[in-house]
PDB file with SEQRES, HELIX, SHEET and CRYST1 records, atoms N, CA, C and O in Angstrom:
SEQRES   1 A   80  MET GLU ILE VAL GLY ASP GLN ASN GLU LEU GLU LYS GLU          
SEQRES   2 A   80  VAL GLY ASP VAL PHE PHE ALA LEU THR ASN TYR ALA ARG          
SEQRES   3 A   80  PHE LEU GLY ILE ASN PRO GLU ASN ALA LEU ARG ARG THR          
SEQRES   4 A   80  ASN GLU LYS PHE ILE VAL ARG PHE ASN TYR ILE GLU LYS          
SEQRES   5 A   80  LYS ILE GLY GLU SER GLY ARG THR ILE GLY GLU SER ASN          
SEQRES   6 A   80  ILE GLU GLU MET ASP ARG PHE TRP GLU GLU SER LYS THR          
SEQRES   7 A   80  LYS LEU                                                      
HELIX    1 AA1 GLN A    7  PHE A   27  1                                  21    
HELIX    2 AA2 PRO A   32  GLY A   55  1                                  24    
HELIX    3 AA3 ILE A   61  GLU A   63  5                                   3    
HELIX    4 AA4 ILE A   66  LYS A   79  1                                  14    
CRYST1    1.000    1.000    1.000  90.00  90.00  90.00 P 1           1          
ATOM      1  N   MET A   1       3.005  21.176   2.909  1.00  0.00           N  
ATOM      2  CA  MET A   1       1.958  22.158   2.697  1.00  0.00           C  
ATOM      3  C   MET A   1       1.220  22.408   4.044  1.00  0.00           C  
ATOM      4  O   MET A   1       0.700  21.477   4.660  1.00  0.00           O  
ATOM      5  N   GLU A   2       1.194  23.600   4.448  1.00  0.00           N  
ATOM      6  CA  GLU A   2       0.560  24.017   5.696  1.00  0.00           C  
ATOM      7  C   GLU A   2      -0.943  24.430   5.406  1.00  0.00           C  
ATOM      8  O   GLU A   2      -1.223  25.198   4.486  1.00  0.00           O  
ATOM      9  N   ILE A   3      -1.806  23.924   6.169  1.00  0.00           N  
ATOM     10  CA  ILE A   3      -3.211  24.276   6.003  1.00  0.00           C  
ATOM     11  C   ILE A   3      -3.431  25.439   6.914  1.00  0.00           C  
ATOM     12  O   ILE A   3      -3.044  25.382   8.081  1.00  0.00           O  
ATOM     13  N   VAL A   4      -4.043  26.504   6.427  1.00  0.00           N  
ATOM     14  CA  VAL A   4      -4.323  27.704   7.153  1.00  0.00           C  
ATOM     15  C   VAL A   4      -5.739  27.574   7.594  1.00  0.00           C  
ATOM     16  O   VAL A   4      -6.573  27.146   6.796  1.00  0.00           O  
ATOM     17  N   GLY A   5      -6.072  27.914   8.815  1.00  0.00           N  
ATOM     18  CA  GLY A   5      -7.372  27.908   9.307  1.00  0.00           C  
ATOM     19  C   GLY A   5      -7.593  26.782  10.322  1.00  0.00           C  
ATOM     20  O   GLY A   5      -6.701  26.003  10.657  1.00  0.00           O  
ATOM     21  N   ASP A   6      -8.827  26.753  10.780  1.00  0.00           N  
ATOM     22  CA  ASP A   6      -9.270  25.801  11.844  1.00  0.00           C  
ATOM     23  C   ASP A   6      -9.380  24.419  11.171  1.00  0.00           C  
ATOM     24  O   ASP A   6     -10.190  24.261  10.258  1.00  0.00           O  
ATOM     25  N   GLN A   7      -8.621  23.454  11.579  1.00  0.00           N  
ATOM     26  CA  GLN A   7      -8.621  22.089  11.076  1.00  0.00           C  
ATOM     27  C   GLN A   7     -10.011  21.492  11.256  1.00  0.00           C  
ATOM     28  O   GLN A   7     -10.495  20.798  10.362  1.00  0.00           O  
ATOM     29  N   ASN A   8     -10.640  21.732  12.342  1.00  0.00           N  
ATOM     30  CA  ASN A   8     -11.982  21.137  12.554  1.00  0.00           C  
ATOM     31  C   ASN A   8     -12.999  21.739  11.499  1.00  0.00           C  
ATOM     32  O   ASN A   8     -13.843  21.028  10.953  1.00  0.00           O  
ATOM     33  N   GLU A   9     -12.876  22.980  11.267  1.00  0.00           N  
ATOM     34  CA  GLU A   9     -13.798  23.579  10.261  1.00  0.00           C  
ATOM     35  C   GLU A   9     -13.512  23.167   8.859  1.00  0.00           C  
ATOM     36  O   GLU A   9     -14.425  23.095   8.037  1.00  0.00           O  
ATOM     37  N   LEU A  10     -12.321  22.905   8.570  1.00  0.00           N  
ATOM     38  CA  LEU A  10     -11.849  22.482   7.189  1.00  0.00           C  
ATOM     39  C   LEU A  10     -12.352  21.111   6.938  1.00  0.00           C  
ATOM     40  O   LEU A  10     -12.817  20.813   5.838  1.00  0.00           O  
ATOM     41  N   GLU A  11     -12.270  20.175   8.020  1.00  0.00           N  
ATOM     42  CA  GLU A  11     -12.730  18.793   7.965  1.00  0.00           C  
ATOM     43  C   GLU A  11     -14.264  18.842   7.710  1.00  0.00           C  
ATOM     44  O   GLU A  11     -14.770  18.076   6.890  1.00  0.00           O  
ATOM     45  N   LYS A  12     -14.999  19.735   8.407  1.00  0.00           N  
ATOM     46  CA  LYS A  12     -16.446  19.793   8.117  1.00  0.00           C  
ATOM     47  C   LYS A  12     -16.720  20.167   6.696  1.00  0.00           C  
ATOM     48  O   LYS A  12     -17.624  19.602   6.080  1.00  0.00           O  
ATOM     49  N   GLU A  13     -15.945  21.138   6.123  1.00  0.00           N  
ATOM     50  CA  GLU A  13     -16.214  21.529   4.781  1.00  0.00           C  
ATOM     51  C   GLU A  13     -15.933  20.387   3.749  1.00  0.00           C  
ATOM     52  O   GLU A  13     -16.666  20.164   2.785  1.00  0.00           O  
ATOM     53  N   VAL A  14     -14.801  19.690   4.046  1.00  0.00           N  
ATOM     54  CA  VAL A  14     -14.463  18.552   3.150  1.00  0.00           C  
ATOM     55  C   VAL A  14     -15.573  17.475   3.290  1.00  0.00           C  
ATOM     56  O   VAL A  14     -15.979  16.901   2.280  1.00  0.00           O  
ATOM     57  N   GLY A  15     -16.046  17.203   4.453  1.00  0.00           N  
ATOM     58  CA  GLY A  15     -17.095  16.275   4.724  1.00  0.00           C  
ATOM     59  C   GLY A  15     -18.341  16.727   3.886  1.00  0.00           C  
ATOM     60  O   GLY A  15     -19.002  15.867   3.304  1.00  0.00           O  
ATOM     61  N   ASP A  16     -18.659  17.970   3.812  1.00  0.00           N  
ATOM     62  CA  ASP A  16     -19.795  18.434   3.100  1.00  0.00           C  
ATOM     63  C   ASP A  16     -19.578  18.198   1.626  1.00  0.00           C  
ATOM     64  O   ASP A  16     -20.545  17.870   0.940  1.00  0.00           O  
ATOM     65  N   VAL A  17     -18.383  18.340   1.085  1.00  0.00           N  
ATOM     66  CA  VAL A  17     -18.107  18.080  -0.326  1.00  0.00           C  
ATOM     67  C   VAL A  17     -18.306  16.611  -0.623  1.00  0.00           C  
ATOM     68  O   VAL A  17     -18.899  16.270  -1.647  1.00  0.00           O  
ATOM     69  N   PHE A  18     -17.827  15.724   0.244  1.00  0.00           N  
ATOM     70  CA  PHE A  18     -17.950  14.283   0.136  1.00  0.00           C  
ATOM     71  C   PHE A  18     -19.480  13.862   0.104  1.00  0.00           C  
ATOM     72  O   PHE A  18     -19.945  13.034  -0.680  1.00  0.00           O  
ATOM     73  N   PHE A  19     -20.195  14.557   1.073  1.00  0.00           N  
ATOM     74  CA  PHE A  19     -21.601  14.237   1.127  1.00  0.00           C  
ATOM     75  C   PHE A  19     -22.298  14.699  -0.111  1.00  0.00           C  
ATOM     76  O   PHE A  19     -23.151  13.968  -0.615  1.00  0.00           O  
ATOM     77  N   ALA A  20     -22.011  15.819  -0.625  1.00  0.00           N  
ATOM     78  CA  ALA A  20     -22.647  16.329  -1.863  1.00  0.00           C  
ATOM     79  C   ALA A  20     -22.315  15.435  -3.090  1.00  0.00           C  
ATOM     80  O   ALA A  20     -23.194  15.098  -3.883  1.00  0.00           O  
ATOM     81  N   LEU A  21     -21.027  15.066  -3.216  1.00  0.00           N  
ATOM     82  CA  LEU A  21     -20.622  14.155  -4.292  1.00  0.00           C  
ATOM     83  C   LEU A  21     -21.349  12.819  -4.164  1.00  0.00           C  
ATOM     84  O   LEU A  21     -21.809  12.266  -5.163  1.00  0.00           O  
ATOM     85  N   THR A  22     -21.450  12.319  -2.992  1.00  0.00           N  
ATOM     86  CA  THR A  22     -22.250  11.013  -2.844  1.00  0.00           C  
ATOM     87  C   THR A  22     -23.668  11.139  -3.281  1.00  0.00           C  
ATOM     88  O   THR A  22     -24.223  10.267  -3.950  1.00  0.00           O  
ATOM     89  N   ASN A  23     -24.247  12.246  -2.889  1.00  0.00           N  
ATOM     90  CA  ASN A  23     -25.743  12.411  -3.422  1.00  0.00           C  
ATOM     91  C   ASN A  23     -25.772  12.676  -4.853  1.00  0.00           C  
ATOM     92  O   ASN A  23     -26.710  12.247  -5.525  1.00  0.00           O  
ATOM     93  N   TYR A  24     -24.858  13.323  -5.358  1.00  0.00           N  
ATOM     94  CA  TYR A  24     -24.793  13.600  -6.839  1.00  0.00           C  
ATOM     95  C   TYR A  24     -24.618  12.277  -7.623  1.00  0.00           C  
ATOM     96  O   TYR A  24     -25.249  12.092  -8.664  1.00  0.00           O  
ATOM     97  N   ALA A  25     -23.781  11.381  -7.135  1.00  0.00           N  
ATOM     98  CA  ALA A  25     -23.554  10.029  -7.724  1.00  0.00           C  
ATOM     99  C   ALA A  25     -24.765   9.281  -7.696  1.00  0.00           C  
ATOM    100  O   ALA A  25     -25.106   8.645  -8.693  1.00  0.00           O  
ATOM    101  N   ARG A  26     -25.516   9.290  -6.554  1.00  0.00           N  
ATOM    102  CA  ARG A  26     -26.751   8.556  -6.473  1.00  0.00           C  
ATOM    103  C   ARG A  26     -27.766   9.178  -7.432  1.00  0.00           C  
ATOM    104  O   ARG A  26     -28.549   8.432  -8.021  1.00  0.00           O  
ATOM    105  N   PHE A  27     -27.800  10.501  -7.624  1.00  0.00           N  
ATOM    106  CA  PHE A  27     -28.693  11.129  -8.581  1.00  0.00           C  
ATOM    107  C   PHE A  27     -28.347  10.603  -9.977  1.00  0.00           C  
ATOM    108  O   PHE A  27     -29.252  10.434 -10.794  1.00  0.00           O  
ATOM    109  N   LEU A  28     -27.148  10.354 -10.263  1.00  0.00           N  
ATOM    110  CA  LEU A  28     -26.810   9.933 -11.570  1.00  0.00           C  
ATOM    111  C   LEU A  28     -26.906   8.334 -11.717  1.00  0.00           C  
ATOM    112  O   LEU A  28     -26.547   7.755 -12.742  1.00  0.00           O  
ATOM    113  N   GLY A  29     -27.383   7.737 -10.682  1.00  0.00           N  
ATOM    114  CA  GLY A  29     -27.598   6.280 -10.741  1.00  0.00           C  
ATOM    115  C   GLY A  29     -26.311   5.456 -10.528  1.00  0.00           C  
ATOM    116  O   GLY A  29     -26.223   4.277 -10.867  1.00  0.00           O  
ATOM    117  N   ILE A  30     -25.330   6.148  -9.949  1.00  0.00           N  
ATOM    118  CA  ILE A  30     -24.016   5.480  -9.641  1.00  0.00           C  
ATOM    119  C   ILE A  30     -23.896   5.145  -8.189  1.00  0.00           C  
ATOM    120  O   ILE A  30     -24.180   5.981  -7.332  1.00  0.00           O  
ATOM    121  N   ASN A  31     -23.473   3.919  -7.886  1.00  0.00           N  
ATOM    122  CA  ASN A  31     -23.238   3.566  -6.483  1.00  0.00           C  
ATOM    123  C   ASN A  31     -21.865   4.209  -6.113  1.00  0.00           C  
ATOM    124  O   ASN A  31     -20.821   3.829  -6.644  1.00  0.00           O  
ATOM    125  N   PRO A  32     -21.914   5.197  -5.178  1.00  0.00           N  
ATOM    126  CA  PRO A  32     -20.694   5.820  -4.822  1.00  0.00           C  
ATOM    127  C   PRO A  32     -19.610   4.878  -4.215  1.00  0.00           C  
ATOM    128  O   PRO A  32     -18.420   5.045  -4.484  1.00  0.00           O  
ATOM    129  N   GLU A  33     -20.038   3.903  -3.405  1.00  0.00           N  
ATOM    130  CA  GLU A  33     -19.068   2.913  -2.885  1.00  0.00           C  
ATOM    131  C   GLU A  33     -18.342   2.194  -3.934  1.00  0.00           C  
ATOM    132  O   GLU A  33     -17.123   2.029  -3.874  1.00  0.00           O  
ATOM    133  N   ASN A  34     -19.145   1.718  -4.995  1.00  0.00           N  
ATOM    134  CA  ASN A  34     -18.495   1.025  -6.067  1.00  0.00           C  
ATOM    135  C   ASN A  34     -17.538   1.943  -6.798  1.00  0.00           C  
ATOM    136  O   ASN A  34     -16.419   1.540  -7.119  1.00  0.00           O  
ATOM    137  N   ALA A  35     -17.953   3.160  -7.066  1.00  0.00           N  
ATOM    138  CA  ALA A  35     -17.070   4.085  -7.801  1.00  0.00           C  
ATOM    139  C   ALA A  35     -15.773   4.301  -7.016  1.00  0.00           C  
ATOM    140  O   ALA A  35     -14.699   4.315  -7.618  1.00  0.00           O  
ATOM    141  N   LEU A  36     -15.840   4.463  -5.730  1.00  0.00           N  
ATOM    142  CA  LEU A  36     -14.671   4.718  -4.960  1.00  0.00           C  
ATOM    143  C   LEU A  36     -13.813   3.472  -4.972  1.00  0.00           C  
ATOM    144  O   LEU A  36     -12.595   3.585  -5.110  1.00  0.00           O  
ATOM    145  N   ARG A  37     -14.377   2.312  -4.836  1.00  0.00           N  
ATOM    146  CA  ARG A  37     -13.665   1.019  -4.755  1.00  0.00           C  
ATOM    147  C   ARG A  37     -12.905   0.868  -6.088  1.00  0.00           C  
ATOM    148  O   ARG A  37     -11.717   0.548  -6.041  1.00  0.00           O  
ATOM    149  N   ARG A  38     -13.508   1.076  -7.263  1.00  0.00           N  
ATOM    150  CA  ARG A  38     -12.903   0.967  -8.492  1.00  0.00           C  
ATOM    151  C   ARG A  38     -11.718   1.990  -8.621  1.00  0.00           C  
ATOM    152  O   ARG A  38     -10.661   1.664  -9.162  1.00  0.00           O  
ATOM    153  N   THR A  39     -11.929   3.184  -8.124  1.00  0.00           N  
ATOM    154  CA  THR A  39     -10.794   4.106  -8.158  1.00  0.00           C  
ATOM    155  C   THR A  39      -9.608   3.658  -7.326  1.00  0.00           C  
ATOM    156  O   THR A  39      -8.448   3.754  -7.726  1.00  0.00           O  
ATOM    157  N   ASN A  40      -9.957   3.167  -6.156  1.00  0.00           N  
ATOM    158  CA  ASN A  40      -8.874   2.597  -5.269  1.00  0.00           C  
ATOM    159  C   ASN A  40      -8.110   1.477  -5.942  1.00  0.00           C  
ATOM    160  O   ASN A  40      -6.884   1.399  -5.865  1.00  0.00           O  
ATOM    161  N   GLU A  41      -8.849   0.628  -6.593  1.00  0.00           N  
ATOM    162  CA  GLU A  41      -8.248  -0.611  -7.203  1.00  0.00           C  
ATOM    163  C   GLU A  41      -7.397  -0.078  -8.450  1.00  0.00           C  
ATOM    164  O   GLU A  41      -6.330  -0.645  -8.684  1.00  0.00           O  
ATOM    165  N   LYS A  42      -7.778   0.893  -9.195  1.00  0.00           N  
ATOM    166  CA  LYS A  42      -7.038   1.469 -10.286  1.00  0.00           C  
ATOM    167  C   LYS A  42      -5.730   2.097  -9.732  1.00  0.00           C  
ATOM    168  O   LYS A  42      -4.644   1.948 -10.293  1.00  0.00           O  
ATOM    169  N   PHE A  43      -5.911   2.807  -8.596  1.00  0.00           N  
ATOM    170  CA  PHE A  43      -4.660   3.435  -7.995  1.00  0.00           C  
ATOM    171  C   PHE A  43      -3.629   2.409  -7.663  1.00  0.00           C  
ATOM    172  O   PHE A  43      -2.449   2.563  -7.978  1.00  0.00           O  
ATOM    173  N   ILE A  44      -4.108   1.285  -6.980  1.00  0.00           N  
ATOM    174  CA  ILE A  44      -3.215   0.242  -6.552  1.00  0.00           C  
ATOM    175  C   ILE A  44      -2.500  -0.384  -7.673  1.00  0.00           C  
ATOM    176  O   ILE A  44      -1.302  -0.645  -7.556  1.00  0.00           O  
ATOM    177  N   VAL A  45      -3.181  -0.655  -8.806  1.00  0.00           N  
ATOM    178  CA  VAL A  45      -2.564  -1.181 -10.027  1.00  0.00           C  
ATOM    179  C   VAL A  45      -1.590  -0.358 -10.568  1.00  0.00           C  
ATOM    180  O   VAL A  45      -0.539  -0.823 -11.011  1.00  0.00           O  
ATOM    181  N   ARG A  46      -1.877   0.947 -10.569  1.00  0.00           N  
ATOM    182  CA  ARG A  46      -0.862   1.932 -11.206  1.00  0.00           C  
ATOM    183  C   ARG A  46       0.336   2.146 -10.283  1.00  0.00           C  
ATOM    184  O   ARG A  46       1.470   2.323 -10.730  1.00  0.00           O  
ATOM    185  N   PHE A  47       0.035   2.125  -8.925  1.00  0.00           N  
ATOM    186  CA  PHE A  47       1.230   2.293  -8.032  1.00  0.00           C  
ATOM    187  C   PHE A  47       2.067   1.071  -8.069  1.00  0.00           C  
ATOM    188  O   PHE A  47       3.291   1.179  -7.998  1.00  0.00           O  
ATOM    189  N   ASN A  48       1.483  -0.106  -8.178  1.00  0.00           N  
ATOM    190  CA  ASN A  48       2.234  -1.305  -8.347  1.00  0.00           C  
ATOM    191  C   ASN A  48       3.108  -1.287  -9.611  1.00  0.00           C  
ATOM    192  O   ASN A  48       4.180  -1.890  -9.650  1.00  0.00           O  
ATOM    193  N   TYR A  49       2.650  -0.622 -10.583  1.00  0.00           N  
ATOM    194  CA  TYR A  49       3.366  -0.578 -11.921  1.00  0.00           C  
ATOM    195  C   TYR A  49       4.618   0.393 -11.610  1.00  0.00           C  
ATOM    196  O   TYR A  49       5.727   0.105 -12.060  1.00  0.00           O  
ATOM    197  N   ILE A  50       4.427   1.477 -10.878  1.00  0.00           N  
ATOM    198  CA  ILE A  50       5.521   2.410 -10.510  1.00  0.00           C  
ATOM    199  C   ILE A  50       6.634   1.622  -9.772  1.00  0.00           C  
ATOM    200  O   ILE A  50       7.815   1.673 -10.116  1.00  0.00           O  
ATOM    201  N   GLU A  51       6.158   0.876  -8.712  1.00  0.00           N  
ATOM    202  CA  GLU A  51       7.071   0.045  -7.953  1.00  0.00           C  
ATOM    203  C   GLU A  51       7.860  -0.926  -8.808  1.00  0.00           C  
ATOM    204  O   GLU A  51       9.078  -1.050  -8.673  1.00  0.00           O  
ATOM    205  N   LYS A  52       7.173  -1.590  -9.661  1.00  0.00           N  
ATOM    206  CA  LYS A  52       7.806  -2.526 -10.546  1.00  0.00           C  
ATOM    207  C   LYS A  52       8.811  -1.926 -11.375  1.00  0.00           C  
ATOM    208  O   LYS A  52       9.929  -2.441 -11.409  1.00  0.00           O  
ATOM    209  N   LYS A  53       8.531  -0.819 -12.101  1.00  0.00           N  
ATOM    210  CA  LYS A  53       9.408  -0.144 -13.010  1.00  0.00           C  
ATOM    211  C   LYS A  53      10.673   0.392 -12.290  1.00  0.00           C  
ATOM    212  O   LYS A  53      11.792   0.314 -12.798  1.00  0.00           O  
ATOM    213  N   ILE A  54      10.432   0.929 -11.102  1.00  0.00           N  
ATOM    214  CA  ILE A  54      11.616   1.475 -10.337  1.00  0.00           C  
ATOM    215  C   ILE A  54      12.424   0.200  -9.854  1.00  0.00           C  
ATOM    216  O   ILE A  54      13.654   0.212  -9.894  1.00  0.00           O  
ATOM    217  N   GLY A  55      11.783  -0.797  -9.441  1.00  0.00           N  
ATOM    218  CA  GLY A  55      12.501  -2.003  -8.985  1.00  0.00           C  
ATOM    219  C   GLY A  55      13.362  -2.637 -10.080  1.00  0.00           C  
ATOM    220  O   GLY A  55      14.416  -3.215  -9.815  1.00  0.00           O  
ATOM    221  N   GLU A  56      12.891  -2.513 -11.281  1.00  0.00           N  
ATOM    222  CA  GLU A  56      13.680  -3.084 -12.395  1.00  0.00           C  
ATOM    223  C   GLU A  56      15.035  -2.496 -12.547  1.00  0.00           C  
ATOM    224  O   GLU A  56      15.912  -3.093 -13.173  1.00  0.00           O  
ATOM    225  N   SER A  57      15.232  -1.315 -11.979  1.00  0.00           N  
ATOM    226  CA  SER A  57      16.492  -0.589 -11.990  1.00  0.00           C  
ATOM    227  C   SER A  57      17.280  -0.927 -10.706  1.00  0.00           C  
ATOM    228  O   SER A  57      18.357  -0.370 -10.495  1.00  0.00           O  
ATOM    229  N   GLY A  58      16.762  -1.833  -9.842  1.00  0.00           N  
ATOM    230  CA  GLY A  58      17.416  -2.152  -8.633  1.00  0.00           C  
ATOM    231  C   GLY A  58      17.267  -1.181  -7.523  1.00  0.00           C  
ATOM    232  O   GLY A  58      18.000  -1.235  -6.535  1.00  0.00           O  
ATOM    233  N   ARG A  59      16.318  -0.281  -7.668  1.00  0.00           N  
ATOM    234  CA  ARG A  59      16.118   0.738  -6.622  1.00  0.00           C  
ATOM    235  C   ARG A  59      14.692   0.548  -5.948  1.00  0.00           C  
ATOM    236  O   ARG A  59      13.842  -0.199  -6.433  1.00  0.00           O  
ATOM    237  N   THR A  60      14.516   1.233  -4.873  1.00  0.00           N  
ATOM    238  CA  THR A  60      13.182   1.353  -4.247  1.00  0.00           C  
ATOM    239  C   THR A  60      12.452   2.573  -4.485  1.00  0.00           C  
ATOM    240  O   THR A  60      12.998   3.508  -5.071  1.00  0.00           O  
ATOM    241  N   ILE A  61      11.215   2.643  -4.062  1.00  0.00           N  
ATOM    242  CA  ILE A  61      10.502   3.885  -4.187  1.00  0.00           C  
ATOM    243  C   ILE A  61      11.113   4.901  -3.524  1.00  0.00           C  
ATOM    244  O   ILE A  61      11.124   6.018  -4.041  1.00  0.00           O  
ATOM    245  N   GLY A  62      11.686   4.684  -2.340  1.00  0.00           N  
ATOM    246  CA  GLY A  62      12.328   5.833  -1.566  1.00  0.00           C  
ATOM    247  C   GLY A  62      13.608   6.351  -2.239  1.00  0.00           C  
ATOM    248  O   GLY A  62      14.139   7.401  -1.878  1.00  0.00           O  
ATOM    249  N   GLU A  63      14.094   5.566  -3.248  1.00  0.00           N  
ATOM    250  CA  GLU A  63      15.269   6.027  -3.941  1.00  0.00           C  
ATOM    251  C   GLU A  63      14.960   6.735  -5.252  1.00  0.00           C  
ATOM    252  O   GLU A  63      15.865   7.144  -5.981  1.00  0.00           O  
ATOM    253  N   SER A  64      13.738   6.867  -5.527  1.00  0.00           N  
ATOM    254  CA  SER A  64      13.242   7.529  -6.735  1.00  0.00           C  
ATOM    255  C   SER A  64      12.867   8.885  -6.424  1.00  0.00           C  
ATOM    256  O   SER A  64      13.075   9.288  -5.279  1.00  0.00           O  
ATOM    257  N   ASN A  65      12.295   9.716  -7.359  1.00  0.00           N  
ATOM    258  CA  ASN A  65      11.885  11.029  -7.138  1.00  0.00           C  
ATOM    259  C   ASN A  65      10.511  11.200  -7.793  1.00  0.00           C  
ATOM    260  O   ASN A  65      10.022  10.342  -8.527  1.00  0.00           O  
ATOM    261  N   ILE A  66       9.928  12.340  -7.489  1.00  0.00           N  
ATOM    262  CA  ILE A  66       8.493  12.573  -7.892  1.00  0.00           C  
ATOM    263  C   ILE A  66       8.400  12.693  -9.385  1.00  0.00           C  
ATOM    264  O   ILE A  66       7.369  12.321  -9.944  1.00  0.00           O  
ATOM    265  N   GLU A  67       9.407  13.188 -10.074  1.00  0.00           N  
ATOM    266  CA  GLU A  67       9.327  13.268 -11.551  1.00  0.00           C  
ATOM    267  C   GLU A  67       9.368  11.907 -12.171  1.00  0.00           C  
ATOM    268  O   GLU A  67       8.618  11.649 -13.112  1.00  0.00           O  
ATOM    269  N   GLU A  68      10.242  10.983 -11.673  1.00  0.00           N  
ATOM    270  CA  GLU A  68      10.279   9.660 -12.265  1.00  0.00           C  
ATOM    271  C   GLU A  68       8.959   8.907 -11.962  1.00  0.00           C  
ATOM    272  O   GLU A  68       8.409   8.236 -12.835  1.00  0.00           O  
ATOM    273  N   MET A  69       8.476   9.027 -10.745  1.00  0.00           N  
ATOM    274  CA  MET A  69       7.248   8.411 -10.411  1.00  0.00           C  
ATOM    275  C   MET A  69       6.088   8.941 -11.249  1.00  0.00           C  
ATOM    276  O   MET A  69       5.226   8.185 -11.698  1.00  0.00           O  
ATOM    277  N   ASP A  70       6.089  10.151 -11.431  1.00  0.00           N  
ATOM    278  CA  ASP A  70       5.038  10.760 -12.270  1.00  0.00           C  
ATOM    279  C   ASP A  70       5.066  10.230 -13.718  1.00  0.00           C  
ATOM    280  O   ASP A  70       4.033   9.947 -14.326  1.00  0.00           O  
ATOM    281  N   ARG A  71       6.300  10.110 -14.235  1.00  0.00           N  
ATOM    282  CA  ARG A  71       6.412   9.576 -15.628  1.00  0.00           C  
ATOM    283  C   ARG A  71       5.907   8.121 -15.709  1.00  0.00           C  
ATOM    284  O   ARG A  71       5.216   7.748 -16.657  1.00  0.00           O  
ATOM    285  N   PHE A  72       6.262   7.319 -14.711  1.00  0.00           N  
ATOM    286  CA  PHE A  72       5.748   5.948 -14.769  1.00  0.00           C  
ATOM    287  C   PHE A  72       4.229   5.943 -14.426  1.00  0.00           C  
ATOM    288  O   PHE A  72       3.535   5.043 -14.899  1.00  0.00           O  
ATOM    289  N   TRP A  73       3.694   6.860 -13.661  1.00  0.00           N  
ATOM    290  CA  TRP A  73       2.315   6.906 -13.498  1.00  0.00           C  
ATOM    291  C   TRP A  73       1.527   7.171 -14.838  1.00  0.00           C  
ATOM    292  O   TRP A  73       0.542   6.535 -15.214  1.00  0.00           O  
ATOM    293  N   GLU A  74       2.107   8.176 -15.465  1.00  0.00           N  
ATOM    294  CA  GLU A  74       1.453   8.461 -16.790  1.00  0.00           C  
ATOM    295  C   GLU A  74       1.601   7.335 -17.803  1.00  0.00           C  
ATOM    296  O   GLU A  74       0.703   7.100 -18.612  1.00  0.00           O  
ATOM    297  N   GLU A  75       2.756   6.624 -17.759  1.00  0.00           N  
ATOM    298  CA  GLU A  75       3.004   5.446 -18.599  1.00  0.00           C  
ATOM    299  C   GLU A  75       1.930   4.397 -18.227  1.00  0.00           C  
ATOM    300  O   GLU A  75       1.311   3.807 -19.113  1.00  0.00           O  
ATOM    301  N   SER A  76       1.716   4.173 -16.948  1.00  0.00           N  
ATOM    302  CA  SER A  76       0.797   3.144 -16.522  1.00  0.00           C  
ATOM    303  C   SER A  76      -0.603   3.387 -17.100  1.00  0.00           C  
ATOM    304  O   SER A  76      -1.315   2.422 -17.376  1.00  0.00           O  
ATOM    305  N   LYS A  77      -1.009   4.619 -17.287  1.00  0.00           N  
ATOM    306  CA  LYS A  77      -2.292   4.915 -17.796  1.00  0.00           C  
ATOM    307  C   LYS A  77      -2.448   4.383 -19.303  1.00  0.00           C  
ATOM    308  O   LYS A  77      -3.551   4.047 -19.733  1.00  0.00           O  
ATOM    309  N   THR A  78      -1.396   4.332 -20.004  1.00  0.00           N  
ATOM    310  CA  THR A  78      -1.525   3.912 -21.360  1.00  0.00           C  
ATOM    311  C   THR A  78      -1.248   2.372 -21.535  1.00  0.00           C  
ATOM    312  O   THR A  78      -1.647   1.759 -22.525  1.00  0.00           O  
ATOM    313  N   LYS A  79      -0.572   1.810 -20.557  1.00  0.00           N  
ATOM    314  CA  LYS A  79      -0.189   0.399 -20.587  1.00  0.00           C  
ATOM    315  C   LYS A  79      -1.136  -0.574 -19.930  1.00  0.00           C  
ATOM    316  O   LYS A  79      -1.233  -1.743 -20.304  1.00  0.00           O  
ATOM    317  N   LEU A  80      -1.812  -0.067 -18.965  1.00  0.00           N  
ATOM    318  CA  LEU A  80      -2.748  -0.962 -18.119  1.00  0.00           C  
ATOM    319  C   LEU A  80      -4.209  -0.741 -18.446  1.00  0.00           C  
ATOM    320  O   LEU A  80      -5.077  -1.383 -17.854  1.00  0.00           O  
TER     321      LEU A  80                                                      
END                                                                             
């Protein structure tokens, strides 16, 4: 996917969104660092599930495709 526009300006805009979300989280009484850490941990657990499921067939992630990985991702949401 090609990003159209000035990369520096886009980074500034994304930074503004992160800043706003951080302040909104604080407004809600949520520690934004804890929220992000928990999301990262959840991602790692789900991705490990994908690797495990693909590995059970004797293949690696590189030998899979996005459709299969997405199927295991959705499956991990219900099993973990």
